[in-house]
N, C-alpha and C positions, 0 to 999 in steps of 0.2 A: 747335341747337348750332352749326351752321355748318361751313364748310370750313376746311381747314388744308393747307398744303404741307409735306411732310416730306421731307428730303433726307439721304441717306447715301452716302458715297463711300469708295472705297479710297484714302485721302488720300495715301499714300506715292507713288502712281503719277503724281500731278499736279504739273506745274510750278506753283509758287505764284502766278505771274502769271495763268496760265490758270485756276487754281482761283478766284482773286479775281474775275476777270472773270465766270466762271460764277455764282458766288454773288451778285455784285452784280446780275446779270441776273435771277436768281430773286427777289432782294429787291425789285427794281423791279416785277416782275410782282405779287408778293404785296402790296407796299405800295400800289400803284396800285389794286388791287382790294380793299383793306382785308381781306386774308386773313393770318392769322398764319403765320409761317414757323418750322418746327422743324428745326434742323440737328443731326444726330448726329455725335459725335466718332468716332474709329476705334478698333478693337481692336488689341492687340498682334498682330503678324504673324510668320509663321515660314516657313522655306524648305522645310519638309516637311509632310506631312499628319498630322493628329491620329491617324488610323488607324494609320499606321506607328509613331508614338510608342507608342500603346496596345499594339501587337503586339511592341514591343521591337526593331524592325528597325533603329533608328538609335541613335546615341550619345545618352545622356541629355542632353548639352549642346545637342543640336539641338532638343530638345523644350521648352526654356525659355530665357529671357533675363532679365537684371536689369530691374527696373522702370525704373531710370534710363536704361538703353540703349533700352528701348522708347519711353519718353517723348522721348528725344533724336531718335530716328528720325522721330517725328511732329511735332516741335516747329515747323518752319517752316510746315507746312500748318495745324497747330492754331492758330497765331497768326493766320492769315488767317481761320479759322473764328471765333475769338474776336472779331476785329475786326467781322465781320458780325453776330455775336450781340449785340454792344453796341448795335446799332441798334434803334429802336423797333419792336415787333411781332415780334421775333426771339428765339427761345429756343434754348439749346444743351443737349443731353443728352450729356455726355461720360462714357461708361460704361467707359472704358479701365481705370481703376484697380480696378473691380469684378472684373476678370478676373485680378487679381494679388493676392498675399497680403501685400502691404506691402513686399516686397523682390524677389520673383521673379514673372514672368509665365510661365505655362505653358499647355499645351494642355488641361488639365483645369480644371473649375470648382474654384476654390481651396477646399481643405479636404475635397475629395471625390475619388472615382475615376471621376467622370462626365466624359466627353469633352465639351468645350465647343465644339469646332470641327468643321465638316463637311469642311473642307480646310485649306489654309494660312492662310486669312483669313476665311472665312465661318463665322459662329456657327450652331450648330444649336439652334433653339428649337422 
């Protein structure tokens, strides 16, 4: 089957120029070695933990945000990721919207009472 390089970043924390330089570097290594590159998008992020939301320690508004707001927060970084993903041998798996119900992104798996996050940004799989 062969090798693959898979990359996941907490995108909101990176300056877009730094992110672009990093991804271009990974692309160069992957393409030079004829190895496919898989780049993951990012999940909605929150200022509090999922456990605090589940325990009801916070205001409900802290436990979710609109889909549009979440997309806007990630838009500059995701544009860089999409630019890299348009190159030969690169695939993008953008799972962001799977964690939203079409209008709202929250700490739970949409349509369930199952916590989706380990903390403010990491998913629990």
